[in-house]
N, C-alpha and C positions, 0 to 999 in steps of 0.2 A: 811650376812658378807663379809665383802669390802675386809677384808684381813685373809685368814685362817694360819697365816703364823707370829706369834711375837716373834719377833727377838729381846732378853733384853742381854744390856750392866750388870754388875752386879757389879760393886764398882762404889757409891753414884747415883746408878740407882733403883735396887733393897738393897740394905744393906749400911746397914748405921755401911760406915770404912774408913767415909777420911782423919779424927782423929787419927782414927791408926796406918795410913799410913801415914798420914806427919810425927806422931810421930815417929813414926821406921827409915821410911828416913832420920829425925834428931840425932837420936843414931847410929844412922848404922856413918855417916857423922864421929861423935865423933872418935866411937870405928877405923877408915882408916884415924882419923887425918886430915880429911879433912875440907874447912872449912862447919860451918851450916847454910844452907838458908834459907830466912824466908819463916814460912809456906805456903805465897801465892803464892811464884814460885816455892814449890814442888803440891804443889795442878793445878799445867798446867798440868805437863807433871801422876797423875793420868790418865790413859786409858790407857796411849805405854804398852806395850813386858819392860820388869825388866833393857836389853840393850840397849833399845832407851832412854829411863828414868833416867838413868842415866848417859848415854852423853848426854843430852841436859841440865842435869846438870850441869855435872862439864868434859863439851868443852877439857879445855882446859889438862886434866887431862890425863898422856899416858892409854892406854886402861890395861894393870896389876889393871890401877889403881879404872876405874871401875865395873871390873870383882871383884877386894877385895869390890868392898858397896855392889853387886850384891849378894855375900854372906853372907853380913854381912848386911842386910834389911831380906832375909828368915832368917838369927839368929833370929832374931829381932823381926819379923812378925813371927814366929809358938811360939819358943819354949822363948823365954823372954819375950813382953813383950802379958800383960790375958789381954791387955781391950778387951771390948767385942766389937763384932759387928755383931748387929743381923740385919731383916731383919727391914725396915721403918716401920714404926702403916699401920695394918690390908695390907699389901702387898703379905703378906703367903695367907690370905686364901682367897683374888683377886687371885692370880695364879691360887688355886683351882679351882677357879670360873671359868677365865678365858678355862681351863679346858675341867669340867666339857659344861660348855659348846659347845663346843665340839673346841676349837683355840688349833694350833699346836704349841706350847709353845718350842723354839729354845733362847739358851746361846753363847756370839757370846762377849769376854772378855779379857783385858789382863792379868787376873791372867797364872800362869801358873796353869800347868793341874793339878799335884799333888794338890794345893789348892786349889782349884774346889772340883776338888773331896772330901776334908779330911768336904768343911763347904754345901757340899753336903747332906756327910752325914750325920753329926754333924746333918745340922735341916731341917735331913731327906724330903727333894724335891726328889731326883734323879729321880720319876715316873714324874715325872710333865714336866720334858723337852723332847722333843723326841730326842733335841738332841742335844751336846754342843760344841762350839770350844773355844780355850784357842789359846794363841797367839804363844806361845816356841814350836805347833806344827804346825802351820798356818806361817800368817806374820801378821807381829803388824798394828794393825790401822795405819793410814785410808786405808789401804791398801787393794780390797778389796776381797783378798781372805777366810775366813773364815763367810760371807757373800754367798760368791762364793757355798763352801764348803754345809754350812747349806739345799741352793734350791738343791743341784747336792742330796744329800744323800735324801732328801723329795722327789724328783718328781714334786718341782713347780717350777714357772716360777718368776723371776720378780717383775710383777705387783701383785703379790696372797704373798708376804709379804713387812714386815710393821719394821723397827728398830727402836729401842727406849733405850734413852738412852743419860746419862752426857753431855760432851763432846763437844768440833771440830769437836775429829779423828771418835766419834760414828759416827756421822752428815756426816762429808767428806769420811767414808770407806761409809755410803749408795748412799752420793752421786755417788760414786765411782762404787759403783754397779747397779747401775741406780734399787732404791729402796725408797720408800716414806722413811720416817722416822719424829719421834715425839722425840720435847726435854724434857728433865726438866729441873727445874727451880730453883732446889732443890742441887744440883749436882756441879762438879766440879767451870760449866764454866756460864759465863756470858746471861741474855737470851739478852743481845747486838750482844755478839759474838756468838753463837748458830747461832741465827737470819739471819748470815752469810750465813747459810748451809743451807737455803730454808725448813724447817720443814715447813710439812703441821700444824703443832699444836707447842705453849711451853705451854708447865703442868704443876701447880704446887705443885699440887697433882693427882699423875697416876692413882690409884682406884678411886677415886672421879671422874676424866674428859676425861677418854680413849671410855668411850664406845660411849662419842660423835661421836667419827672417823673413830671406825672401824666396 
């Protein structure tokens, strides 16, 4: 077992939620009377905390307007948009298998704590993860604090952990924490972008391919 601890990003890595996030950002922009940006521009900020994401999308808008976007987005995602966000095919059973094999699983996500908890409960996967950290209780990616906190809680060293994510923010966070990383190519950022952060692998099917590296 090369990496006893496997740390996962959530949106776009484990959960097929990118389309819903894009739709909710677009609708939030309509509600707050801001420009509705192209889907590709919105995809680029997935993985950041909401405050950083809205600041990145609307850098010329005053803070008050960015805060309004965050609130409108949350309302869309939690209450108004009922688009399902399932795990990618095979992922839940694979996570169960990893835990049964003795791997310690963790989550480092740009989601807020309330949002992550809702999904952990909804899909009955609380018991799969030894520890989870969210952007609203630490610092947004690519700052390494989420990974640092996970390793501290588990009493593990950096060489014992692997970070897996679909965005440059995930892999840069791993670089900043001095932790090896794997990129998945079916999420928000391209193979070319992910390759800039020295991943040990870039995978297009996580359950089938990761076993070659852990």
